[in-house]
N, C-alpha and C positions, 0 to 999 in steps of 0.2 A: 241726572246722570245715572246711567244703568250700572248694574253690578259688575259687568265684564271690564269696563273701563277703570273702575275703582281697583279691581284686583291687579290689573296690568300696571297701574301707577305704583301700587304697593310693592310689586315685585321689582320694578326698576329702582325704587328707593332702597330696597334691601341689597340689591347688587351693588349699587353705588356706595353704600355704607361699607360693604365688605371690601371692595377695592380700595377705599380710602384707608381702612384699617391695615390692609396688607402693605400698602405703600408706606404708611407711617412706621411699621415695624421692620421694614427693610427686607421683607420676604421676596419682593420683586426687585431684582438687581438691575442696575443700569446695564444695558447691552454693551456699552462701551467699556465696562470694567472687565479685566481679565479673569479667567477661571482661577479659583483659589483652592479647589479641592483635589486637583489632579496631582499624582506622584509618579516618579520613574523608579523601577526596581533596580537596585544596585547588585553587583556580583564581582567575585574575585577571578581574575584571569591569570593563567599560568603562561608566562611569556617565554621563558628559556630555562634550561638546566645545563650546567657545566660540571664536568668531573675532572679532577686532577689528582695526581699522587701527592700524598702528604708525608707522613712518617712511614718509613719502611724498615723493618727489622729482618732477622733471618727467616722467620716463619710467617709474619703477618705484615700486611700492607694496609695503611689507613688511606682511604680515598676521600678527598674533600669534595663535597657536593654543594654547589651554590644554586639556589632556586630564586628566580626573578618573578615577582608577582606585581600585578597592577589592579586597582579597584576602579570599576566603571560605574557611572550613574550616581555614585555616592560612596561614603565610607562603608567598609565592611568590617564587622567586629567578629571576635572569637574565631580567628583563622589559625589552623594548625597544618604543618607540613610533615609528612611521614615518608621515610626512605626505606626500601627493602632490597637487600642484596641476595640474589639466588644463584647458586652454582649452575651453569648451563649444562654441565655433564651429568650431575646427579639429580638436579632439580630440588636440592635441599636449600632451605633458607639459612644463610650464614650469619646475617645480622639485620636488625631492624632498629631504626632510630626515629624519634619523634621530637619535633621542635615546635613550641608555641610561638606564633608570630604576633598574635594580638590583633590590633586594628590596622587595616589598610586604608590609607587616606585616598580621597578621590583624586583620580588622574595623576597619581604619584607612584613611582616604581619602588618596591621594597625588596631587599635581598635577604633571603634566609640562608644561613650558613650552617652546614652539618657535616658529619663524617660517618663513614661506615667502615668497619674493620673486617677484612677478609683474609683467608690464608693466601700466602704468596705463591700461588700456583693456579693454573687453569684460567677459565674465563667466567664472567659474571654478568647477570642481567640486573641493572639498577632501576628499580621502579620508584617513581615519585608520585605521591597522592596529596591533594589539597582538600582539607576539610573545613567547612564553615558550620559552626554550631553543631559539630559532631557528624555532619552529613558530607559524604564525599562528593565533590563537585567537579574536579578535573584530575587528570593523571597523565603521565608521560613515562616512556620506557627507553633506556639506553643500554647498549652492550659494551662491555669492557673485556679486552683480551690482552694476553702478554703480560700479565701481572708478575709472572716469574722472572721476567727480564729486568724488573726494577732493581736497582742497586741498593742494598742495605746501607744504612747510614754509617755503619762501622767500616764499610769497604768503599766508601765514596771518595775516590781519588782518581785524578786523570793520569797519574803516572803508570806506565805499563812498559813491558819489554818491547823494544822496537822490532817491527816486522819489515825487513828490508825489501822483500818482494812486493809489498803493497805500494811502495813508493818509487822503486827503481826498476820495475819490470822483472821479466823471467830470469835475466842474467843473475840476479841477486836473490832468487827465490829460496835457495838453500843456504844462504849466509846466516849463520846463527847469531842470536843476540848476545851470546856469551862466547868469548874467545880467550885463549890462554897462550902463554909463552913460558919456556923453561928459562928461568933467570939464572940458575946455577945448579950444579950437581956436586955431590961430595960422597964418595963411596957408594953406598946403596941408596942414598937419599937424593931427592930432587926438590927444588924450590920452584913453585909455579906462581906466575903472576896472572890472575884471572880478572878480566875486565868485562863488565856488563854494560849494555847500551839500554838506557831507560829514557823514554820520551813522554813529556807531559802533553797528552792529547786533550786535556780539559781547558776551561777558560780561566781558571784561577791558579795562582801559584800553589805548589805543594810544600808541605813541611811535615815534621814529626814522622819521617819514614826512615826505615833501616833495611839494609840488604844483608841477608845471611847467605854465605856461600859455603858449600860442603864439597869435599872430594870423597866420593863413595867408590870403593873398590868394586869393579864390575862383576868379578867372578864370585866373590864372597859377600858382597853387599855391605861390607864393613866400612864405616866412616873413618877415613884416615886422618882428616883434619877439617876444621871449620873456622870461619872468621866472620864477624859481623861488622859491617861498615855503615856509619851514619851517612844519610844523604841530606845535603843542605837544600835550601829552597830552590825549586826548579820552576822557572816561569813558564807560562803557557807557550807551547810550541818548541821549547828548548829540550835538548837531549843531554842527560847526565851520564858520565862514564866512571862509576865507582870501581875501584880496583882492590882486590883482596889477595893476600899472600898466603899460600898453603904449602905445608911441608908434607911430602909423600915419599913412599918407597919407590925407587926407580924400577923400570922395566915391567910395569903393570898397566892395565887399562883402568881408567877412572871415569865415573859420571861426575860432571860438575853441576851440582844442583844449586840453583839460585832461588831464594825465597824472599819476597818483598813483604815487609811488615809495616802496618799502620796502627799505632797505639795498641800494640800487643795482638793484632789480628792479621792473619795472612790474607793479602789482597791480590797477589799474583805470584806465579811460579814459572820457571823455565829450566831447561836442561841442555847440556852439551856434552861431548865426549872428548876425553884426553887420552890418547894412546901413546904410552911411553915405552912400549916393547921394542926390541931391536927390529931393524928392517927385515932381517932374515926370517924372523918368526912370522911377521905379517905377510911376507911373500909366500911362505909355505902354506898359509891359510887360504890365500887367494889364487895361487897358481895351481889349479887342479886340472890335470890333463884329461881330455875327453877321448876315450878309446872305444873301439868297436869290439864286441865280443859276442860269442854265441854259446848256448848251453843246451844240453840234451834235455828232453822232457818226455814224459809218457803221455800218449794220446788216450782216448777213451777206452781202447781195447787193451791197454796195459803195455803196448809196444813202444819201444824207444824210438824217437824220431829226432831229426835235427832240422834246424832252420835252414832254409835255402840261402845260399850266399849270393852275392851280386853277380849278374850276368856280364861276361866279357864280350864287349862289342868289337874287339880288335879283329883284324883279318885272320889271325891265327887262332881265333877263339874255338873253331870247330875241332882243330887238331888237338888242342889242349883238353877239350871235353872228352875225346875218345880215350885219353890217357888218365882219366880221373881216378881209375882204380889203382894206378901205380903209385907206390909210396917211395919217396926218395930213399936210395940205399938198398932197395930190394928190386933188382932188375930181372932179366930173362934167365941168367945163370942161377939165381936163387930159386926161381920157379922150377927149373930142371932138376936141381938137387932135391927139392922137396918131392918131386915125382918119383925119383929113384928110391928115396927112403920109403915112400909109401908102398912101392912094388915089393921091396925087400920084406916089409912087414907082412904083406899078404902071403908071400911064398913061405915064410916061416910058419905062419898059422896053418897052411895046408900040410906041411910036413908033419906037424904035430897031430 
């Protein structure tokens, strides 16, 4: 046997031994077995952001921001949500909040609830950022306007002065929510019954309300009398008509000021007029005659001129125009007498 055959046989033996060793150690996997080393990357997804008014005070509004998150591919750890409120007019950041969410479970939605506090005026841009392990992964931006229209908690009531024109058309547009009647008079004093119409436009019954009514003298602005009337519970859609009795001096004008109070806070106001003056005084103020008049004035050259009167279109208009220089009571005889006097004066001067 030659040397080449011996070497080939030896090489085959070595290869067979190596294959046997790998097979016994499991290095060669069965092609029917699934892959065991592959993995899918997980991530946090920002699904939705909702914004609603929370607590509202006289100067500040708290906005509730809910963020909905979902993890895909697997659970996601160390998740943080940040909200930033920026004034759209000035570009200044008004508030920033940060909330740690923790771990998002796979294929499950998680809600993160936070609030941002902004001044109760203007509009704002609310930005939401999602961080995973301190790295920003997703973001969303929403605009909020009309924050100044939010009702503060201390003034949150549906009771308001009724507006007749809004419900019954133009015929009742000028009907006031406050009306009065003169119950009695005694000497210089008068007793007024003042009734206000208040309608609950909200969904819930109202309570803890009071109505303060004042009679304010129109010329001097002095309060002549005042009374506070408690208002019982008013159901949604109902109208209350509280009545106050005021003692005032007769024959004057008064403003009837009505102030609605809720737990020591003014929530609505209205005003009406009560005119107790005699009819003759009121008539003198309103019956002003319109008369035509002319006046002399100086033009740019310092000469006095008069405004032209109306032109007479009647058939005799031309004849009257010719006599425009004649003055009533000074006819032709007066003109002749004036001429004689003038001639006498001239002759007298010549004799001298």
